[in-house]
VOBA-1610 file (N, C-alpha, C; in pm, whole numbers, padded with zeros to 5 digits, always signed):
BEGIN
Unk+00084-00118+00000Unk+00000+00000+00000Unk+00087+00123+00000Unk+00036+00233-00060Unk+00111+00357-00061Unk+00050+00454+00040Unk+00135+00524+00113Unk+00091+00626+00205Unk+00176+00749+00182Unk+00111+00861+00141Unk+00182+00986+00111Unk+00294+00965+00012Unk+00270+00883-00087Unk+00368+00862-00194Unk+00479+00767-00159Unk+00475+00704-00040Unk+00582+00614+00000Unk+00529+00471+00004Unk+00613+00377-00031Unk+00576+00236-00027Unk+00596+00185+00115Unk+00494+00124+00173Unk+00503+00069+00307Unk+00579-00062+00305Unk+00687-00070+00385Unk+00771-00189+00386Unk+00704-00304+00459Unk+00721-00424+00408Unk+00672-00544+00475Unk+00781-00650+00484Unk+00904-00612+00451Unk+01013-00708+00455Unk+01090-00693+00585Unk+01107-00801+00663Unk+01178-00792+00789Unk+01328-00785+00769Unk+01396-00719+00863Unk+01541-00730+00869Unk+01618-00658+00762Unk+01558-00564+00689Unk+01633-00494+00586Unk+01730-00396+00651Unk+01848-00382+00591Unk+01942-00281+00637Unk+01885-00144+00608Unk+01947-00041+00670Unk+01902+00096+00645Unk+01912+00129+00496Unk+02023+00087+00432Unk+02040+00112+00289Unk+01931+00044+00209Unk+01901-00081+00242Unk+01798-00153+00168Unk+01661-00089+00186Unk+01632-00040+00309Unk+01504+00027+00331Unk+01495+00154+00248Unk+01606+00229+00242Unk+01607+00350+00159Unk+01583+00315+00013Unk+01653+00212-00033Unk+01641+00172-00173Unk+01500+00126-00205Unk+01444+00047-00113Unk+01316-00017-00142Unk+01200+00081-00137Unk+01205+00176-00042Unk+01084+00252-00012Unk+01088+00396-00059Unk+01188+00436-00136Unk+01199+00575-00175Unk+01086+00624-00263Unk+01056+00750-00246Unk+00954+00814-00329Unk+01002+00821-00474Unk+00915+00792-00568Unk+00949+00800-00710Unk+00871+00916-00772Unk+00939+01027-00805Unk+00868+01141-00862Unk+00806+01104-00997Unk+00693+01167-01028Unk+00629+01138-01156Unk+00616+01262-01242Unk+00696+01365-01214Unk+00684+01488-01290Unk+00821+01541-01329Unk+00852+01533-01458Unk+00977+01590-01507Unk+00979+01740-01489Unk+00862+01805-01499Unk+00854+01951-01485Unk+00899+01995-01347Unk+00859+01921-01245Unk+00897+01957-01109Unk+01047+01943-01088Unk+01103+01834-01138Unk+01247+01813-01126Unk+01324+01921-01202Unk+01278+01954-01322Unk+01347+02056-01401Unk+01342+02192-01332Unk+01230+02224-01268Unk+01222+02351-01195Unk+01324+02356-01083Unk+01346+02246-01015Unk+01447+02241-00909Unk+01587+02262-00966Unk+01614+02201-01081Unk+01745+02218-01145Unk+01764+02362-01190Unk+01660+02423-01247Unk+01667+02563-01289Unk+01695+02655-01170Unk+01628+02630-01059Unk+01648+02713-00940Unk+01793+02705-00892Unk+01849+02586-00890Unk+01989+02570-00850Unk+02083+02641-00948Unk+02052+02630-01077Unk+02137+02693-01179Unk+02133+02845-01168Unk+02015+02901-01146Unk+02003+03046-01131Unk+02081+03095-01010Unk+02074+03020-00900Unk+02150+03057-00781Unk+02300+03050-00807Unk+02343+02950-00882Unk+02485+02935-00912Unk+02535+03050-00999Unk+02457+03091-01097Unk+02496+03203-01184Unk+02506+03332-01103Unk+02415+03353-01009Unk+02423+03470-00922Unk+02552+03470-00841Unk+02595+03354-00797Unk+02723+03344-00724Unk+02839+03378-00815Unk+02834+03332-00940Unk+02938+03368-01036Unk+02944+03519-01055Unk+02827+03580-01069Unk+02821+03724-01091Unk+02876+03801-00972Unk+02842+03756-00851Unk+02888+03825-00730Unk+03038+03814-00711Unk+03096+03705-00757Unk+03240+03681-00738Unk+03323+03720-00859Unk+03260+03785-00956Unk+03325+03810-01084Unk+03456+03889-01070Unk+03463+03982-00977Unk+03581+04067-00965Unk+03699+03995-00901Unk+03671+03891-00824Unk+03778+03822-00752Unk+03805+03681-00802Unk+03710+03623-00873Unk+03726+03486-00919Unk+03689+03474-01066Unk+03760+03391-01138Unk+03727+03361-01277Unk+03638+03237-01284Unk+03542+03240-01374Unk+03454+03123-01388Unk+03505+03025-01493Unk+03608+03067-01570Unk+03669+02979-01671Unk+03565+02923-01769Unk+03463+02999-01796Unk+03362+02957-01893Unk+03249+02874-01835Unk+03255+02841-01706Unk+03152+02755-01649Unk+03017+02825-01643Unk+03019+02958-01629Unk+02893+03032-01629Unk+02821+03014-01763Unk+02894+03028-01871Unk+02834+03006-02003Unk+02786+02862-02017Unk+02863+02768-01964Unk+02826+02626-01970Unk+02692+02603-01901Unk+02673+02662-01783Unk+02548+02645-01709Unk+02432+02711-01785Unk+02457+02830-01838Unk+02352+02898-01914Unk+02310+02815-02036Unk+02407+02765-02110Unk+02378+02694-02235Unk+02310+02560-02211Unk+02348+02491-02103Unk+02298+02356-02080Unk+02178+02349-01986Unk+02149+02461-01918Unk+02035+02461-01826Unk+01941+02578-01854Unk+01990+02699-01833Unk+01903+02816-01836Unk+01846+02846-01975Unk+01909+02794-02078Unk+01859+02817-02214Unk+01741+02727-02249Unk+01702+02638-02158Unk+01599+02539-02189Unk+01479+02554-02096Unk+01361+02524-02149Unk+01240+02536-02069Unk+01186+02402-02021Unk+01257+02294-02052Unk+01210+02162-02009Unk+01327+02065-01999Unk+01306+01959-01922Unk+01408+01855-01911Unk+01430+01787-02046Unk+01324+01770-02123Unk+01336+01705-02254Unk+01428+01785-02346Unk+01407+01915-02352Unk+01490+02001-02437Unk+01635+02000-02391Unk+01655+02015-02260Unk+01790+02021-02207Unk+01864+01889-02223Unk+01798+01778-02193Unk+01863+01649-02202Unk+01895+01612-02346Unk+01809+01653-02439Unk+01838+01629-02581Unk+01967+01699-02623Unk+01986+01821-02574Unk+02108+01896-02607Unk+02229+01840-02535Unk+02214+01818-02403Unk+02326+01768-02322Unk+02379+01635-02375Unk+02290+01539-02394Unk+02332+01407-02442Unk+02367+01409-02590Unk+02291+01485-02667Unk+02319+01493-02810Unk+02458+01543-02838Unk+02502+01645-02763Unk+02637+01699-02780Unk+02743+01595-02744Unk+02719+01522-02636Unk+02817+01421-02593Unk+02830+01309-02696Unk+02718+01262-02746Unk+02720+01154-02845Unk+02780+01200-02977Unk+02744+01321-03019Unk+02795+01373-03146Unk+02946+01396-03140Unk+02996+01440-03025Unk+03139+01464-03011Unk+03219+01335-03025Unk+03157+01222-02990Unk+03225+01094-03000Unk+03226+01041-03143Unk+03133+01091-03227Unk+03121+01039-03364Unk+03101+01155-03461Unk+03197+01245-03461Unk+03181+01369-03538Unk+03169+01343-03688Unk+03217+01230-03735Unk+03220+01206-03879Unk+03101+01128-03932Unk+03008+01085-03844Unk+02899+01000-03895Unk+02773+01078-03933Unk+02769+01209-03905Unk+02660+01297-03949Unk+02523+01256-03895Unk+02520+01187-03783Unk+02394+01148-03722Unk+02343+01263-03635Unk+02215+01294-03644Unk+02154+01402-03566Unk+02103+01346-03434Unk+02195+01331-03338Unk+02159+01270-03210Unk+02057+01355-03133Unk+02069+01486-03141Unk+01975+01573-03069Unk+01832+01547-03115Unk+01812+01535-03244Unk+01677+01510-03296Unk+01627+01371-03261Unk+01718+01273-03260Unk+01681+01137-03218Unk+01628+01139-03076Unk+01701+01205-02987Unk+01661+01212-02847Unk+01533+01292-02830Unk+01527+01408-02894Unk+01410+01495-02880Unk+01284+01426-02929Unk+01292+01354-03040Unk+01176+01284-03094Unk+01122+01182-02995Unk+01211+01109-02929Unk+01167+01009-02831Unk+01104+01075-02709Unk+01169+01181-02657Unk+01116+01250-02539Unk+00977+01309-02568Unk+00959+01363-02688Unk+00830+01424-02722Unk+00723+01319-02750Unk+00763+01203-02801Unk+00666+01097-02833Unk+00616+01025-02709Unk+00701+01017-02608Unk+00666+00940-02488Unk+00711+01017-02364Unk+00620+01090-02302Unk+00655+01172-02186Unk+00697+01088-02066Unk+00660+00960-02066Unk+00703+00873-01956Unk+00855+00860-01949Unk+00922+00875-02063Unk+01069+00866-02064Unk+01128+00976-01977Unk+01080+01100-01996Unk+01134+01211-01918Unk+01097+01199-01770Unk+00977+01151-01741Unk+00941+01129-01601Unk+01034+01026-01537Unk+01069+00922-01611Unk+01161+00820-01559Unk+01301+00878-01539Unk+01347+00960-01634Unk+01478+01025-01620Unk+01478+01116-01497Unk+01368+01189-01477Unk+01356+01275-01360Unk+01365+01194-01231Unk+01299+01078-01229Unk+01305+00991-01111Unk+01447+00943-01086Unk+01521+00911-01193Unk+01661+00870-01178Unk+01744+00983-01117Unk+01722+01106-01164Unk+01797+01221-01112Unk+01763+01243-00965Unk+01635+01244-00932Unk+01592+01268-00794Unk+01644+01161-00699Unk+01659+01040-00749Unk+01699+00928-00663Unk+01838+00948-00605Unk+01926+01014-00681Unk+02060+01039-00630Unk+02056+01124-00504Unk+01963+01218-00498Unk+01952+01305-00381Unk+01916+01226-00257Unk+01840+01118-00276Unk+01796+01035-00165Unk+01904+00938-00119Unk+01978+00880-00214Unk+02059+00763-00183Unk+02209+00789-00182Unk+02257+00897-00245Unk+02401+00918-00260Unk+02450+01027-00167Unk+02531+00994-00065Unk+02582+01096+00028Unk+02668+01202-00040Unk+02725+01169-00156Unk+02810+01264-00227Unk+02730+01366-00308Unk+02600+01346-00318Unk+02515+01434-00399Unk+02479+01559-00320Unk+02517+01677-00371Unk+02486+01801-00301Unk+02382+01885-00375Unk+02315+01827-00473Unk+02211+01898-00545Unk+02183+01834-00679Unk+02067+01869-00737Unk+02026+01807-00863Unk+02100+01863-00983Unk+02148+01987-00974Unk+02218+02048-01087Unk+02340+01965-01127Unk+02422+01929-01030Unk+02540+01849-01059Unk+02506+01711-01111Unk+02398+01653-01059Unk+02356+01520-01107Unk+02318+01528-01255Unk+02237+01626-01289Unk+02195+01642-01428Unk+02313+01669-01521Unk+02405+01755-01479Unk+02515+01795-01568Unk+02625+01691-01580Unk+02657+01621-01470Unk+02783+01548-01466Unk+02774+01398-01436Unk+02660+01347-01390Unk+02655+01207-01349Unk+02628+01118-01471Unk+02730+01046-01513Unk+02715+00970-01637Unk+02623+00849-01621Unk+02598+00806-01499Unk+02498+00701-01479Unk+02360+00748-01522Unk+02326+00872-01489Unk+02199+00931-01532Unk+02195+00944-01684Unk+02306+00989-01742Unk+02312+01006-01887Unk+02298+00872-01960Unk+02367+00771-01909Unk+02359+00639-01971Unk+02217+00582-01963Unk+02154+00598-01847Unk+02016+00549-01832Unk+01920+00623-01924Unk+01940+00754-01940Unk+01854+00829-02032Unk+01869+00777-02174Unk+01993+00752-02215Unk+02016+00694-02349Unk+01951+00557-02361Unk+01961+00477-02256Unk+01902+00343-02260Unk+01750+00350-02271Unk+01690+00445-02202Unk+01544+00460-02208Unk+01500+00503-02349Unk+01577+00592-02409Unk+01546+00634-02546Unk+01565+00518-02643Unk+01675+00444-02627Unk+01700+00332-02718Unk+01591+00226-02705Unk+01539+00204-02582Unk+01429+00110-02563Unk+01303+00156-02636Unk+01279+00287-02635Unk+01165+00342-02708Unk+01176+00311-02857Unk+01293+00335-02915Unk+01311+00307-03058Unk+01303+00157-03086Unk+01355+00076-02995Unk+01352-00069-03010Unk+01210-00123-03011Unk+01127-00069-02922Unk+00992-00122-02904Unk+00888-00057-02996Unk+00910+00069-03035Unk+00802+00147-03095Unk+00824+00191-03239Unk+00945+00181-03295Unk+00972+00247-03422Unk+01007+00153-03537Unk+00973+00026-03526Unk+00992-00066-03637Unk+01138-00098-03665Unk+01165-00145-03787Unk+01301-00190-03823Unk+01402-00076-03818Unk+01363+00041-03871Unk+01454+00156-03866Unk+01481+00196-03722Unk+01378+00191-03639Unk+01395+00222-03498Unk+01493+00129-03429Unk+01489+00002-03465Unk+01583-00093-03404Unk+01727-00064-03444Unk+01746-00017-03566Unk+01881+00021-03608Unk+01928+00143-03529Unk+01839+00240-03510Unk+01873+00358-03429Unk+01903+00316-03286Unk+01823+00223-03233Unk+01844+00176-03096Unk+01982+00113-03079Unk+02024+00033-03177Unk+02156-00030-03170Unk+02267+00074-03181Unk+02244+00178-03262Unk+02341+00287-03271Unk+02357+00355-03136Unk+02245+00385-03071Unk+02251+00449-02940Unk+02321+00361-02838Unk+02294+00231-02842Unk+02361+00138-02751Unk+02512+00142-02772Unk+02555+00140-02897Unk+02698+00142-02928Unk+02764+00271-02880Unk+02700+00384-02907Unk+02757+00512-02866Unk+02756+00527-02714Unk+02650+00478-02649Unk+02642+00483-02504Unk+02757+00406-02440Unk+02788+00289-02495Unk+02898+00209-02443Unk+03031+00281-02461Unk+03049+00346-02576Unk+03173+00419-02602Unk+03189+00539-02510Unk+03082+00617-02496Unk+03091+00745-02426Unk+03084+00729-02275Unk+02997+00641-02226Unk+02972+00631-02083Unk+03027+00504-02018Unk+03073+00408-02097Unk+03124+00285-02040Unk+03016+00196-01983Unk+02893+00211-02032Unk+02779+00133-01986Unk+02712+00071-02108Unk+02691-00062-02105Unk+02634-00133-02219Unk+02499-00192-02179Unk+02392-00124-02217Unk+02256-00169-02187Unk+02185-00200-02318Unk+02146-00324-02336Unk+02077-00362-02459Unk+01944-00286-02468Unk+01905-00242-02587Unk+01779-00168-02602Unk+01655-00244-02558Unk+01663-00377-02555Unk+01548-00455-02511Unk+01530-00459-02361Unk+01630-00417-02285Unk+01624-00419-02139Unk+01515-00324-02089Unk+01434-00371-01994Unk+01325-00291-01939Unk+01367-00235-01802Unk+01360-00103-01790Unk+01408-00034-01671Unk+01292+00030-01594Unk+01291+00012-01462Unk+01196+00082-01378Unk+01238+00226-01356Unk+01172+00293-01264Unk+01205+00432-01232Unk+01294+00440-01109Unk+01364+00553-01097Unk+01449+00573-00981Unk+01567+00479-00978Unk+01615+00437-01094Unk+01732+00348-01102Unk+01859+00432-01086Unk+01955+00379-01010Unk+02082+00447-00989Unk+02195+00358-01040Unk+02278+00413-01129Unk+02403+00347-01165Unk+02515+00435-01114Unk+02575+00397-01003Unk+02676+00479-00937Unk+02813+00450-00996Unk+02885+00555-01028Unk+03017+00549-01093Unk+03006+00505-01240Unk+02910+00422-01273Unk+02870+00397-01412Unk+02986+00363-01503Unk+03063+00265-01463Unk+03171+00215-01549Unk+03166+00062-01550Unk+03167+00003-01668Unk+03173-00142-01679Unk+03044-00214-01650Unk+02930-00145-01659Unk+02800-00208-01632Unk+02743-00267-01761Unk+02696-00392-01754Unk+02639-00460-01870Unk+02504-00521-01833Unk+02399-00483-01906Unk+02265-00537-01885Unk+02215-00598-02015Unk+02176-00726-02011Unk+02139-00798-02131Unk+01999-00768-02182Unk+01969-00824-02298Unk+01847-00790-02373Unk+01719-00815-02296Unk+01706-00927-02228Unk+01579-00961-02163Unk+01581-00934-02013Unk+01675-00851-01969Unk+01677-00807-01829Unk+01554-00722-01799Unk+01506-00734-01676Unk+01406-00642-01623Unk+01461-00589-01491Unk+01466-00456-01479Unk+01520-00392-01359Unk+01407-00312-01295Unk+01377-00341-01168Unk+01265-00277-01099Unk+01294-00135-01054Unk+01195-00073-00991Unk+01210+00063-00938Unk+01314+00067-00826Unk+01384+00181-00816Unk+01474+00209-00704Unk+01586+00107-00689Unk+01632+00049-00798Unk+01746-00043-00794Unk+01875+00038-00796Unk+01971-00004-00714Unk+02100+00065-00702Unk+02208-00027-00759Unk+02277+00021-00863Unk+02376-00060-00933Unk+02513+00006-00920Unk+02609-00065-00865Unk+02746-00014-00856Unk+02821-00045-00986Unk+02950-00010-00990Unk+03030-00028-01110Unk+03065-00176-01133Unk+03093-00207-01260Unk+03137-00341-01301Unk+03034-00450-01270Unk+02908-00417-01279Unk+02800-00515-01257Unk+02758-00575-01391Unk+02739-00707-01392Unk+02692-00776-01512Unk+02562-00849-01482Unk+02459-00820-01560Unk+02335-00897-01558Unk+02327-00967-01693Unk+02372-01092-01696Unk+02391-01160-01823Unk+02322-01294-01833Unk+02352-01365-01939Unk+02298-01499-01963Unk+02404-01603-01931Unk+02360-01727-01914Unk+02453-01835-01884Unk+02522-01889-02009Unk+02465-01859-02125Unk+02517-01916-02250Unk+02461-02053-02280Unk+02374-02104-02191Unk+02318-02238-02208Unk+02166-02236-02227Unk+02106-02118-02221Unk+01960-02109-02227Unk+01908-02151-02364Unk+01799-02229-02363Unk+01738-02273-02488Unk+01624-02181-02530Unk+01583-02091-02441Unk+01477-01998-02474Unk+01535-01856-02484Unk+01459-01768-02550Unk+01506-01632-02574Unk+01517-01553-02444Unk+01421-01571-02353Unk+01421-01499-02226Unk+01527-01559-02135Unk+01642-01496-02125Unk+01759-01560-02065Unk+01835-01475-01964Unk+01780-01360-01926Unk+01851-01269-01838Unk+01777-01247-01706Unk+01844-01193-01605Unk+01785-01178-01472Unk+01668-01080-01468Unk+01582-01104-01367Unk+01470-01015-01337Unk+01496-00960-01196Unk+01525-00831-01190Unk+01566-00767-01065Unk+01447-00696-01003Unk+01414-00731-00878Unk+01298-00673-00811Unk+01321-00530-00766Unk+01224-00478-00696Unk+01227-00340-00648Unk+01325-00325-00532Unk+01400-00213-00533Unk+01486-00180-00420Unk+01603-00273-00399Unk+01652-00337-00503Unk+01766-00429-00492Unk+01896-00350-00497Unk+01995-00394-00419Unk+02130-00337-00423Unk+02222-00437-00492Unk+02289-00393-00599Unk+02383-00477-00674Unk+02523-00423-00652Unk+02603-00495-00572Unk+02735-00447-00533Unk+02836-00450-00646Unk+02945-00378-00625Unk+03050-00366-00727Unk+03103-00503-00769Unk+03117-00520-00899Unk+03176-00640-00960Unk+03092-00766-00940Unk+02966-00752-00900Unk+02882-00872-00889Unk+02833-00914-01028Unk+02803-01043-01040Unk+02755-01100-01165Unk+02631-01183-01136Unk+02523-01155-01208Unk+02399-01231-01195Unk+02367-01289-01332Unk+02354-01422-01339Unk+02341-01489-01469Unk+02213-01570-01478Unk+02149-01565-01594Unk+02035-01651-01622Unk+01902-01584-01594Unk+01796-01649-01638Unk+01660-01599-01619Unk+01613-01634-01479Unk+01665-01560-01382Unk+01633-01584-01241Unk+01580-01455-01179Unk+01506-01470-01070Unk+01450-01353-01002Unk+01535-01318-00880Unk+01569-01191-00870Unk+01630-01137-00749Unk+01520-01059-00677Unk+01480-01106-00559Unk+01361-01056-00493Unk+01371-00913-00445Unk+01255-00852-00418Unk+01248-00715-00369Unk+01334-00698-00244Unk+01409-00587-00239Unk+01488-00555-00121Unk+01609-00643-00100Unk+01644-00727-00196Unk+01761-00814-00181Unk+01890-00736-00200Unk+01999-00791-00146Unk+02132-00734-00163Unk+02223-00838-00226Unk+02289-00801-00335Unk+02390-00886-00396Unk+02525-00824-00362Unk+02604-00895-00283Unk+02729-00839-00231Unk+02832-00819-00342Unk+02931-00736-00313Unk+03038-00710-00408Unk+03105-00840-00450Unk+03128-00855-00579Unk+03199-00969-00639Unk+03124-01101-00628Unk+02997-01100-00585Unk+02920-01224-00577Unk+02888-01276-00717Unk+02881-01408-00728Unk+02840-01473-00852Unk+02710-01548-00825Unk+02600-01502-00884Unk+02467-01555-00855Unk+02407-01614-00982Unk+02365-01741-00974Unk+02297-01803-01088Unk+02171-01878-01046Unk+02124-01851-00924Unk+01999-01909-00875Unk+01916-01798-00810Unk+01784-01816-00798Unk+01700-01709-00744Unk+01739-01669-00602Unk+01714-01542-00569Unk+01737-01488-00435Unk+01602-01439-00381Unk+01557-01489-00265Unk+01427-01447-00212Unk+01427-01300-00169Unk+01307-01246-00151Unk+01291-01108-00104Unk+01370-01085+00025Unk+01445-00975+00029Unk+01512-00934+00151Unk+01640-01007+00184Unk+01677-01110+00109Unk+01797-01187+00138Unk+01922-01117+00083Unk+02037-01157+00138Unk+02167-01113+00088Unk+02239-01232+00028Unk+02297-01213-00089Unk+02376-01318-00155Unk+02522-01276-00153Unk+02609-01363-00100Unk+02751-01331-00088Unk+02834-01449-00139Unk+02950-01418-00193Unk+03045-01523-00229Unk+03037-01567-00374Unk+03129-01660-00406Unk+03143-01710-00543Unk+03173-01859-00538Unk+03072-01945-00562Unk+02932-01913-00592Unk+02860-01859-00469Unk+02753-01787-00489Unk+02689-01715-00380Unk+02612-01809-00287Unk+02609-01770-00160Unk+02524-01836-00061Unk+02431-01729-00004Unk+02323-01773+00059Unk+02222-01681+00110Unk+02243-01647+00256Unk+02218-01522+00290Unk+02209-01478+00429Unk+02068-01425+00449Unk+01995-01484+00544Unk+01856-01444+00566Unk+01850-01307+00632Unk+01744-01231+00608Unk+01727-01102+00676Unk+01702-01124+00825Unk+01754-01038+00909Unk+01734-01050+01052Unk+01586-01038+01085Unk+01540-01126+01172Unk+01401-01120+01214Unk+01305-01192+01123Unk+01356-01256+01017Unk+01266-01328+00927Unk+01211-01451+00999Unk+01081-01472+00992Unk+01018-01584+01060Unk+01068-01716+01004Unk+01107-01806+01094Unk+01146-01940+01052Unk+01282-01947+00986Unk+01358-01838+00989Unk+01489-01838+00925Unk+01595-01802+01028Unk+01710-01865+01019Unk+01823-01826+01101Unk+01877-01694+01050Unk+01953-01625+01136Unk+02010-01496+01095Unk+02104-01514+00978Unk+02186-01619+00981Unk+02280-01645+00871Unk+02253-01784+00817Unk+02192-01789+00701Unk+02161-01917+00640Unk+02276-01963+00553Unk+02319-02085+00570Unk+02424-02142+00486Unk+02365-02215+00366Unk+02234-02196+00347Unk+02166-02260+00235Unk+02231-02218+00104Unk+02275-02313+00027Unk+02333-02282-00103Unk+02223-02236-00197Unk+02258-02139-00283Unk+02158-02085-00375Unk+02102-02191-00469Unk+02178-02297-00490Unk+02130-02402-00577Unk+02009-02473-00522Unk+01986-02462-00388Unk+01870-02526-00328Unk+01762-02425-00292Unk+01783-02297-00328Unk+01684-02196-00294Unk+01554-02220-00371Unk+01443-02198-00304Unk+01312-02217-00368Unk+01276-02095-00450
//
């Protein structure tokens, strides 16, 4: 049940981090998020102006004006911000990345709402985040996710030509941001990719709301699947630690934690922690009928 926009927790024994991840508010308005970013940008420009006689801005004032204050919406700004980054990586291919992005944002407003939720999520979960302006301008995890959401739109909605555009975006996203997300991957809202280097998400992955992904995470296939649906299904509020690998069409339950460097190829129940290589389960504290530390091998997990 939802109360005042928050999801009521029913999972016992979650860590503070897991509770934050699982129960965070997911904004549904890109306009509201963009207004917050504009307000921060205007305040920053005023600081530049006040310090002009004693400090040089080295062009950063113009950068903020061009990338934030010149735009009236998150869709317009993100099309320019990401379009410039992608075009700079492929100056010779004559692809109009800004128009590709803008067309998707205008065709499906849910994309921008999801991007806004990703931006807002950093404020909730990342202690290093001191405002939304920096997240929008500099956090490549947000940029990579925005590209992935646009590529999914082209993959699902624009026919054969759209699929070619989607693959182009995937390729450029991997080059520019170091994140490889297949256009077929389905992403929830409020997803965080922290540090955003070396992350790989396969075609039939599903990632729930408020999932936190560290660097060098792989959600892949085993290479032995006989069916097309071959990648993990990640529940709501899951934490995926650095260098962890989750393989196969398995479910990682709501509020679960996958520890750093863990190798998981069997399902993980709601609220459990998976550690080690191969991974073993640790039950959440206070779970009925479960010991605090379960040595149950994931191969026998129900």
